[in-house]
Backbone bond lengths (Angstrom), bond angles and torsions (degrees), N, CA, C in turn:
res aa  C-N    CA-C-N  psi(-1)  N-CA   C-N-CA  omega(-1)  CA-C   N-CA-C  phi
1 M - - - 1.445 - - 1.508 109.39 -
2 P 1.330 120.56 128.51 1.444 122.64 179.49 1.521 110.76 -59.74
3 A 1.365 114.87 149.52 1.483 118.38 -177.36 1.504 111.59 -60.05
4 D 1.324 117.19 -33.33 1.442 119.14 -178.57 1.498 112.82 -67.60
5 D 1.309 116.86 -19.51 1.461 120.52 -177.80 1.518 111.88 -101.00
6 H 1.326 117.66 13.22 1.458 121.44 -177.92 1.559 108.27 -59.90
7 P 1.311 115.41 137.64 1.486 119.43 -178.81 1.521 111.94 -54.93
8 F 1.337 119.16 -33.41 1.448 119.52 179.46 1.510 113.03 -66.41
9 D 1.345 116.57 -29.73 1.476 118.57 176.40 1.553 108.73 -67.51
10 A 1.308 115.61 -39.41 1.468 118.05 179.42 1.550 109.86 -66.35
11 L 1.356 116.06 -38.99 1.466 118.08 177.81 1.522 112.11 -64.00
12 A 1.365 114.91 -37.95 1.457 117.79 177.85 1.509 112.00 -64.70
13 R 1.323 116.24 -40.28 1.485 118.33 178.36 1.502 109.82 -66.76
14 Q 1.337 117.07 -39.45 1.468 119.99 179.44 1.526 111.03 -62.97
15 F 1.310 117.29 -37.03 1.448 120.60 179.43 1.512 113.76 -69.23
16 E 1.324 117.35 -21.00 1.457 123.65 174.97 1.523 111.50 53.38
17 L 1.324 116.11 74.70 1.439 120.27 -175.23 1.558 112.80 -60.42
18 E 1.302 115.69 -31.53 1.460 116.70 -175.96 1.530 111.52 -66.93
19 R 1.335 117.84 -12.02 1.445 120.25 -178.23 1.527 113.94 -102.84
20 I 1.322 117.20 9.05 1.469 119.39 178.86 1.512 109.18 -64.98
21 P 1.344 118.62 124.08 1.433 119.73 -178.39 1.501 112.14 -83.54
22 V 1.318 115.56 168.52 1.464 118.77 170.44 1.527 107.87 -66.19
23 S 1.350 116.37 142.92 1.444 119.56 -177.11 1.534 110.11 -63.08
24 P 1.357 118.14 152.60 1.447 121.70 178.90 1.520 111.73 -58.16
25 V 1.320 119.17 -35.54 1.460 121.85 179.42 1.515 109.90 -63.02
26 S 1.332 115.36 -48.57 1.500 118.61 178.12 1.498 111.65 -59.27
27 Q 1.312 116.94 -42.77 1.474 121.31 177.53 1.510 111.77 -58.42
28 A 1.353 115.48 -44.51 1.476 120.42 -178.18 1.498 110.86 -65.33
29 V 1.360 116.96 -43.41 1.436 120.19 179.72 1.524 111.93 -60.00
30 C 1.347 116.27 -46.45 1.466 121.18 -179.79 1.526 111.00 -63.14
31 Q 1.366 115.20 -41.13 1.473 118.38 -176.66 1.529 110.73 -68.33
32 I 1.314 117.72 -43.69 1.484 121.96 -179.77 1.530 109.88 -66.67
33 A 1.355 115.51 -44.90 1.457 120.75 -174.75 1.530 111.77 -65.51
34 S 1.364 116.95 -27.38 1.443 120.19 -176.41 1.523 111.24 -63.96
35 G 1.344 117.73 -23.36 1.468 120.36 -179.65 1.535 113.25 -98.63
36 L 1.339 116.63 8.56 1.465 120.17 -177.98 1.536 110.07 -113.68
37 D 1.318 114.69 150.09 1.496 120.16 173.15 1.527 106.74 -92.92
38 L 1.294 115.79 91.32 1.479 120.33 -172.70 1.513 112.31 -88.44
39 P 1.341 116.04 135.84 1.499 119.29 175.27 1.500 111.07 -77.41
40 W 1.328 115.45 164.69 1.461 119.90 171.79 1.522 109.94 -67.16
41 P 1.317 122.58 140.28 1.497 124.37 8.77 1.520 113.15 -96.55
42 F 1.350 118.24 7.17 1.433 120.90 -175.43 1.525 112.62 -66.20
43 D 1.336 117.52 -32.47 1.449 119.01 178.81 1.531 110.57 -64.16
44 K 1.344 115.87 -43.90 1.453 120.20 178.27 1.522 111.46 -67.61
45 A 1.323 116.73 -37.93 1.460 120.61 -178.65 1.521 111.17 -64.53
46 V 1.329 116.78 -38.80 1.489 119.02 178.86 1.533 110.76 -69.74
47 R 1.352 117.33 -37.96 1.470 118.69 175.59 1.503 111.22 -60.78
48 M 1.313 116.90 -41.63 1.487 121.32 178.89 1.519 109.73 -65.52
49 L 1.322 117.05 -39.39 1.464 120.61 177.59 1.497 111.43 -60.61
50 K 1.316 116.85 -44.66 1.477 119.93 179.09 1.529 111.50 -62.13
51 E 1.313 116.31 -37.08 1.454 119.92 -175.44 1.516 113.73 -77.38
52 H 1.365 116.08 -34.22 1.456 118.99 -167.55 1.528 114.21 -116.40
53 A 1.316 119.20 -6.47 1.466 119.94 -172.99 1.517 110.97 -57.94
54 S 1.288 118.93 -48.95 1.456 122.33 -177.37 1.524 110.70 -66.66
55 A 1.318 117.89 -47.13 1.457 122.19 -179.01 1.518 111.01 -62.34
56 D 1.357 116.97 -40.26 1.466 120.12 -178.76 1.498 110.19 -66.89
57 S 1.313 118.63 -43.01 1.465 121.53 177.01 1.505 110.26 -58.48
58 L 1.320 117.40 -42.95 1.437 122.40 -178.90 1.497 110.80 -61.33
59 Q 1.368 116.44 -45.69 1.451 120.00 -177.00 1.531 111.81 -67.01
60 K 1.329 117.84 -34.41 1.458 119.62 177.42 1.504 112.32 -67.21
61 V 1.311 116.47 -42.77 1.477 120.06 178.49 1.511 109.12 -65.39
62 K 1.327 117.99 -39.89 1.469 123.17 178.74 1.531 109.71 -61.43
63 L 1.334 117.34 -43.95 1.452 121.71 178.14 1.522 110.35 -61.24
64 M 1.307 116.75 -44.82 1.467 120.41 -178.39 1.548 108.92 -62.50
65 L 1.329 117.48 -44.57 1.445 120.81 -177.50 1.546 111.60 -66.75
66 E 1.316 115.42 -41.29 1.465 119.71 178.69 1.523 110.49 -64.52
67 T 1.310 117.51 -40.79 1.480 121.21 177.63 1.530 109.64 -63.07
68 C 1.310 116.22 -47.79 1.453 122.05 -178.95 1.521 111.71 -58.87
69 M 1.350 117.08 -53.13 1.452 120.62 -178.28 1.493 111.92 -66.46
70 G 1.334 117.52 -36.16 1.469 119.03 175.29 1.486 112.61 -61.70
71 Q 1.323 117.59 -39.82 1.455 121.98 -179.66 1.545 109.49 -66.80
72 V 1.311 117.74 -43.13 1.471 120.29 179.44 1.504 109.93 -60.79
73 R 1.322 117.65 -44.83 1.478 121.90 -177.74 1.530 110.68 -66.60
74 R 1.361 117.76 -38.98 1.485 118.65 177.97 1.516 109.98 -63.91
75 L 1.356 117.72 -41.57 1.454 119.76 -179.84 1.524 110.68 -67.15
76 E 1.324 117.88 -37.61 1.472 120.88 176.77 1.505 111.60 -63.28
77 T 1.359 116.63 -39.31 1.438 121.37 179.20 1.512 111.62 -64.85
78 T 1.332 116.32 -38.64 1.444 122.20 -177.78 1.510 112.92 -79.47
79 H 1.316 116.12 -46.64 1.506 121.06 -171.91 1.517 114.12 -110.71
80 G 1.323 118.12 -4.52 1.443 119.26 -177.41 1.535 109.89 90.39
81 K 1.319 115.36 161.13 1.478 119.40 179.24 1.521 110.83 -68.60
82 K 1.303 115.32 146.05 1.470 119.69 179.34 1.536 109.30 -66.39
83 Q 1.318 112.74 150.55 1.458 120.30 -179.40 1.523 109.13 -107.20
84 T 1.289 115.97 140.36 1.465 121.05 173.59 1.517 109.02 -114.86
85 D 1.340 117.26 145.41 1.441 119.03 -172.68 1.540 113.29 -103.39
86 S 1.283 117.68 -1.29 1.473 119.75 178.81 1.514 109.57 -162.02
87 E 1.303 115.77 157.59 1.453 120.28 177.42 1.523 112.23 -64.58
88 A 1.336 115.13 -37.37 1.466 120.48 179.61 1.532 110.83 -64.59
89 R 1.336 114.88 -42.22 1.473 119.58 178.27 1.513 111.63 -63.84
90 E 1.349 115.90 -42.82 1.453 120.46 178.36 1.522 111.21 -63.22
91 Q 1.318 118.27 -41.04 1.466 122.69 178.53 1.521 109.61 -62.40
92 K 1.343 116.25 -44.24 1.477 121.04 -179.77 1.507 110.77 -61.39
93 R 1.329 118.57 -41.66 1.447 121.53 178.91 1.536 111.01 -65.18
94 A 1.309 115.90 -38.51 1.472 120.10 -179.70 1.511 110.32 -66.30
95 E 1.341 117.59 -40.15 1.473 120.94 179.65 1.508 109.91 -67.62
96 D 1.335 117.19 -42.02 1.457 121.07 178.61 1.549 110.85 -64.02
97 A 1.358 115.44 -40.93 1.456 119.65 178.42 1.534 111.17 -61.06
98 K 1.311 116.83 -40.34 1.426 122.05 -178.73 1.556 109.73 -64.15
99 D 1.352 115.85 -48.35 1.464 119.65 -178.99 1.514 111.40 -63.18
100 L 1.339 117.38 -41.15 1.427 120.31 -179.99 1.527 112.87 -70.62
101 L 1.313 116.72 -32.50 1.466 121.28 176.73 1.512 109.91 -63.29
102 L 1.323 116.71 -46.63 1.468 120.20 178.31 1.500 111.67 -61.60
103 D 1.335 117.40 -42.56 1.434 122.39 -179.88 1.534 110.80 -65.62
104 A 1.332 116.63 -40.85 1.454 121.78 179.60 1.553 110.40 -65.54
105 A 1.333 115.60 -38.23 1.490 120.36 179.90 1.513 109.94 -65.26
106 R 1.322 117.68 -42.58 1.441 120.96 -179.88 1.542 110.27 -64.56
107 K 1.341 116.98 -41.40 1.444 120.12 178.14 1.536 110.49 -65.96
108 A 1.309 117.25 -43.07 1.463 120.72 -178.38 1.530 110.45 -63.14
109 E 1.344 117.14 -37.60 1.456 122.13 -177.26 1.517 112.16 -61.98
110 T 1.334 115.60 -32.13 1.479 119.10 -174.45 1.531 112.12 -105.98
111 T 1.324 117.70 11.37 1.460 121.67 -179.14 1.521 109.40 -101.45
112 R 1.339 116.43 127.28 1.437 121.68 -174.65 1.528 112.56 -71.73
113 A 1.343 116.76 -51.11 1.465 120.41 -171.19 1.514 111.32 -83.78
114 R 1.333 115.51 131.00 1.462 120.91 -177.08 1.529 113.33 -71.50
115 D 1.332 117.42 -25.93 1.454 118.53 175.29 1.531 111.57 -64.28
116 R 1.336 114.85 -33.06 1.477 119.16 178.71 1.534 109.07 -77.00
117 V 1.293 117.95 -33.77 1.490 120.98 175.06 1.531 109.08 -61.07
118 R 1.343 116.49 -43.60 1.465 120.25 178.88 1.526 110.26 -61.98
119 R 1.302 118.00 -40.46 1.474 118.79 179.87 1.523 112.15 -64.92
120 I 1.344 116.92 -34.72 1.454 120.39 174.46 1.533 108.77 -58.46
121 G 1.345 116.14 -45.77 1.451 119.81 -179.53 1.523 112.78 -64.97
122 L 1.304 115.98 -39.31 1.489 120.01 178.78 1.546 110.60 -64.37
123 I 1.316 116.89 -43.58 1.448 121.07 -179.86 1.525 110.36 -60.98
124 L 1.307 115.93 -46.50 1.451 120.16 178.93 1.511 112.17 -63.63
125 G 1.344 117.28 -44.54 1.428 122.21 179.53 1.511 113.13 -61.59
126 N 1.315 117.42 -44.64 1.475 121.74 179.65 1.528 110.78 -66.01
127 A 1.313 116.06 -37.24 1.469 120.02 -179.81 1.545 110.76 -67.33
128 I 1.338 115.69 -43.89 1.479 119.10 -178.02 1.509 110.81 -70.05
129 A 1.335 117.69 -33.35 1.489 119.71 -177.54 1.520 112.95 -76.31
130 D 1.319 116.79 -17.31 1.466 119.59 178.90 1.496 111.91 -68.16
131 D 1.322 118.64 140.61 1.457 121.33 179.78 1.521 113.93 -69.27
132 A 1.351 115.06 -24.23 1.440 119.48 -179.21 1.530 112.21 -67.41
133 L 1.317 116.84 151.98 1.444 119.26 173.94 1.539 110.61 -60.98
134 I 1.291 117.17 142.63 1.458 122.18 -173.95 1.528 111.19 -76.64
135 D 1.324 115.36 131.46 1.462 119.62 171.43 1.551 105.54 -91.84
136 V 1.315 115.59 96.33 1.463 120.31 -171.61 1.534 111.89 -59.19
137 D 1.338 116.20 -45.54 1.466 118.71 -178.97 1.523 110.88 -60.73
138 E 1.317 117.64 -41.31 1.448 122.11 -178.88 1.535 111.57 -64.12
139 I 1.352 116.55 -43.26 1.463 119.75 -179.28 1.510 110.51 -70.06
140 E 1.336 118.35 -38.26 1.455 121.51 176.61 1.535 108.91 -58.46
141 E 1.327 118.01 -43.98 1.455 120.99 179.63 1.507 111.80 -64.81
142 M 1.342 117.71 -41.27 1.442 121.12 179.91 1.562 109.43 -62.27
143 M 1.342 118.23 -40.53 1.428 121.15 178.93 1.527 111.34 -67.83
144 R 1.314 116.09 -34.94 1.495 119.83 175.95 1.504 109.63 -63.40
145 V 1.353 117.82 -41.98 1.459 120.87 -179.31 1.531 107.92 -66.30
146 A 1.337 118.56 -37.39 1.459 121.83 -179.76 1.501 112.43 -57.69
147 I 1.332 117.37 -33.57 1.450 121.85 178.92 1.518 111.37 -65.44
148 E 1.318 117.97 -31.30 1.461 122.88 -171.50 1.521 113.58 -92.10
149 L 1.321 119.28 -20.57 1.457 121.53 -172.61 1.533 110.52 -95.63
150 S 1.338 115.56 134.54 1.442 122.02 176.18 1.503 110.16 -86.08
151 D 1.334 117.91 171.97 1.458 121.70 175.20 1.524 110.25 -59.24
152 K 1.326 117.77 -38.96 1.459 119.92 179.39 1.515 111.05 -63.34
153 D 1.338 116.69 -43.08 1.471 120.27 178.97 1.555 110.95 -58.89
154 V 1.353 114.67 -44.06 1.442 118.91 -178.56 1.542 110.94 -68.69
155 R 1.316 116.41 -35.88 1.481 120.42 178.00 1.546 110.01 -61.05
156 F 1.308 118.15 -44.18 1.453 122.00 178.90 1.546 109.72 -65.10
157 L 1.335 117.86 -41.93 1.443 121.88 178.75 1.519 110.40 -61.04
158 R 1.308 117.56 -46.45 1.459 121.12 179.55 1.521 113.20 -62.80
159 E 1.325 115.67 -33.82 1.463 118.88 177.46 1.532 110.27 -68.64
160 L 1.356 116.61 -39.81 1.451 118.47 175.81 1.527 110.78 -63.33
161 I 1.307 117.94 -35.86 1.470 121.65 176.86 1.516 110.48 -65.65
162 R 1.362 116.69 -38.63 1.444 120.20 179.43 1.532 111.61 -60.17
163 I 1.337 117.17 -41.45 1.439 119.35 -175.00 1.551 112.71 -91.17
164 E 1.310 118.65 -22.57 1.467 120.37 -175.76 1.518 113.66 -118.22
165 G 1.333 117.12 -11.12 1.472 121.17 -172.44 1.504 114.64 -56.36
166 E 1.330 118.02 -41.46 1.485 120.95 -178.74 1.541 110.85 -65.01
167 L 1.348 116.69 -29.05 1.443 118.85 179.83 1.504 112.16 -69.75
168 L 1.343 118.16 -19.30 1.454 122.54 -176.77 1.514 111.86 -97.93
169 E 1.312 119.87 -11.00 1.451 121.49 -173.02 1.491 114.66 -64.81
170 A 1.304 117.80 -37.84 1.493 120.97 -174.97 1.513 112.65 -108.91
171 R 1.329 117.93 16.36 1.473 120.93 -178.21 1.547 109.59 -151.14
172 D 1.302 114.60 168.59 1.462 120.29 -178.09 1.520 112.50 -85.19
173 H 1.332 117.85 -22.62 1.443 121.41 179.76 1.525 110.46 -149.76
174 I 1.309 115.60 159.83 1.456 121.64 178.45 1.532 109.32 -94.43
175 P 1.329 118.54 126.40 1.468 119.19 177.08 1.520 111.16 -57.13
176 R 1.304 115.54 140.66 1.469 121.56 -174.22 1.494 112.16 -55.83
177 Y 1.332 118.25 -43.32 1.479 120.44 -177.75 1.534 110.59 -64.43
178 D 1.328 116.62 -43.91 1.469 119.57 -178.94 1.516 110.69 -61.77
179 G 1.335 117.46 -44.49 1.446 119.56 178.37 1.525 111.82 -64.41
180 Y 1.303 116.98 -37.99 1.484 121.63 179.73 1.505 110.95 -61.24
181 T 1.344 117.31 -46.11 1.472 121.20 -176.89 1.530 110.87 -73.70
182 K 1.318 117.84 -30.95 1.486 120.82 -179.92 1.536 111.36 -72.69
183 W 1.303 116.91 -27.82 1.478 121.16 -170.45 1.513 113.97 -49.39
184 E 1.346 118.35 -43.08 1.444 121.26 -175.31 1.523 114.19 -71.12
185 E 1.345 117.51 -5.07 1.479 119.37 176.02 1.503 111.89 -81.48
186 G 1.326 117.57 -6.77 1.465 121.36 176.82 1.515 110.47 -73.05
187 F 1.322 117.29 165.24 1.471 119.83 -179.16 1.502 113.77 -63.49
188 W 1.349 116.95 -13.42 1.456 121.42 179.03 1.542 111.87 -82.60
189 G 1.340 117.25 -15.51 1.445 120.80 177.99 1.507 113.49 62.18
190 A 1.335 117.03 -141.53 1.466 122.00 -178.17 1.518 112.07 -103.58
191 R 1.335 118.10 7.48 1.436 119.26 -173.92 1.538 111.77 -70.62
192 T 1.316 115.81 158.63 1.444 122.50 173.40 1.513 107.87 -99.00
193 D 1.330 117.19 121.05 1.468 120.24 -172.73 1.521 106.84 -146.33
194 P 1.340 118.12 122.17 1.480 119.83 178.73 1.514 113.90 -61.61
195 E 1.361 116.96 -24.43 1.455 119.47 177.89 1.540 111.42 -63.44
196 I 1.326 114.85 -36.28 1.481 118.99 178.46 1.511 110.35 -62.17
197 D 1.328 116.42 -46.34 1.469 121.63 179.15 1.544 109.97 -62.30
198 S 1.330 116.29 -41.31 1.461 118.50 -179.79 1.506 112.36 -61.03
199 V 1.323 116.77 -48.07 1.459 120.65 -177.99 1.545 110.39 -66.94
200 F 1.315 117.80 -48.88 1.482 119.04 -175.77 1.520 112.91 -72.83
201 S 1.318 116.85 -27.29 1.495 117.56 174.81 1.522 108.32 -64.85
202 K 1.324 117.03 -38.02 1.456 121.37 179.22 1.544 109.20 -66.93
203 L 1.318 117.44 -45.96 1.460 121.10 177.53 1.529 110.22 -60.59
204 E 1.305 117.43 -38.15 1.454 120.15 179.51 1.529 111.77 -66.00
205 S 1.353 116.81 -35.26 1.449 120.69 -178.26 1.522 112.36 -64.29
206 Y 1.346 116.80 -21.27 1.470 121.49 176.49 1.517 113.55 -99.87
207 G 1.343 115.86 8.68 1.440 121.17 175.72 1.555 113.86 73.82
208 L 1.320 116.80 24.79 1.466 119.69 -178.39 1.547 111.63 -93.15
209 V 1.318 116.38 -27.91 1.460 122.02 177.72 1.522 108.01 -138.82
210 A 1.348 115.50 169.17 1.485 120.74 177.43 1.496 108.73 -134.94
211 R 1.341 117.52 140.05 1.450 121.29 179.44 1.521 110.36 -75.10
212 I 1.323 114.70 138.33 1.459 120.15 175.59 1.527 108.71 -87.01
213 A 1.305 116.88 128.42 1.462 119.87 177.00 1.528 110.28 -59.82
214 P 1.325 118.74 140.81 1.482 120.46 -177.48 1.507 109.93 -67.37
215 P 1.345 116.78 156.34 1.474 121.03 177.82 1.533 109.88 -55.70
216 N 1.326 116.30 145.57 1.459 118.94 -177.35 1.507 115.96 -70.82
217 N 1.380 115.74 -4.48 1.462 118.65 175.56 1.534 112.25 -93.00
218 Q 1.366 116.07 3.36 1.457 119.97 176.96 1.540 109.92 -85.13
219 T 1.320 115.86 139.51 1.428 119.37 178.12 1.526 110.10 -109.31
220 I 1.322 117.41 172.87 1.463 120.82 -179.53 1.528 111.21 -63.34
221 M 1.327 118.30 -17.32 1.463 121.89 -179.19 1.511 111.71 -85.68
222 A 1.329 118.55 -9.12 1.465 120.82 -176.71 1.542 110.94 -75.80
223 D 1.316 114.90 138.46 1.475 120.17 174.32 1.504 106.04 -91.23
224 Y 1.340 114.83 97.74 1.462 120.18 -167.33 1.537 111.40 -120.22
225 Q 1.320 116.83 131.88 1.452 122.71 175.05 1.530 110.44 -86.50
226 N 1.300 116.69 120.86 1.468 119.57 176.56 1.520 109.51 -60.64
227 R 1.337 116.75 144.48 1.437 123.49 176.77 1.522 108.82 -120.29
228 Y 1.344 115.65 157.18 1.462 119.25 -171.27 1.503 112.78 -134.17
229 L 1.322 115.10 150.57 1.456 123.43 174.66 1.523 110.97 -102.90
230 L 1.316 116.45 140.55 1.461 121.71 173.02 1.517 110.83 -73.56
231 L 1.305 117.45 135.24 1.475 121.42 175.56 1.557 109.93 -107.00
232 K 1.319 115.70 160.35 1.469 120.96 -179.85 1.511 111.64 -54.06
233 K 1.309 117.06 -38.93 1.483 120.68 -178.74 1.510 110.53 -64.56
234 G 1.321 117.25 -37.64 1.455 119.71 177.29 1.517 112.33 -65.63
235 S 1.332 115.88 -40.57 1.453 119.20 177.32 1.517 111.33 -65.26
236 L 1.329 116.81 -40.14 1.475 120.03 178.17 1.530 111.22 -64.33
237 F 1.316 117.45 -44.70 1.461 119.35 178.83 1.523 111.65 -55.89
238 A 1.324 116.75 -48.46 1.439 120.34 -176.64 1.524 111.59 -64.95
239 A 1.346 116.19 -34.67 1.458 119.42 178.18 1.540 110.98 -68.19
240 L 1.326 116.84 -42.42 1.455 121.17 179.84 1.502 111.23 -68.27
241 A 1.330 118.70 -30.55 1.459 121.79 -176.57 1.525 112.67 -91.89
242 R 1.311 116.83 11.53 1.482 119.51 -177.30 1.532 110.21 -96.29
243 E 1.321 114.25 137.92 1.457 119.44 -179.87 1.506 109.58 -84.70
244 A 1.335 116.43 132.38 1.474 121.04 -179.27 1.531 110.59 -79.02
245 A 1.294 116.08 145.85 1.470 122.15 173.90 1.494 109.78 -106.25
246 V 1.321 117.74 128.01 1.461 120.42 -180.00 1.507 109.88 -61.88
247 G 1.352 114.38 132.19 1.468 119.04 -179.72 1.503 113.50 89.54
248 A 1.380 117.24 -2.78 1.448 119.34 -178.59 1.509 110.99 -73.47
């Protein structure tokens, strides 16, 4: 199939990027602020919002789409185009892709950080390129998580995967003792650091990792660094948010 005829190009045209409106929140802020005597810097901020809200939303959705389509094409170059085994299956995938594309665009439009917008595109691209039928609810949740995680959060998650990932490949969960002993192999070592708790508590709140209960010989007086286990959902998120390299 010629590149110009790629289904994602058709989806992008169908979505009609040039018609994306300013978000309702931006409209409400501009409308309310127009009747207020705002001090600096809010007066300037509202003027900038009026000028750039629509263009900024457009650029974020464009970035998400370009990331998504780029990922699909890289995977097709490396692994070949996905195969479908029936017309009904192909139609189902197309409908799921359309629904997820619209959901991803809405998320991208309201997401401030462009690194998170790119992760939304990567998750969508990896999901669409997979031969398996799409679990729409699962991918929607992964994209929602992508909105909330910073680069630092993802870096800590990937490090936990590096040290614990193999333990999870052939089983549903990592034994507590194995995870506890592996923990110190991460770049954080054995130190006690509140930043570690802050990041991993956030990852735990999205079901990506689980805290290991402290040893029963620890008392309330012990200065103890919490340790965490990688969960299947965390491994899946990292895999979906990973950019493919051509020829890998």
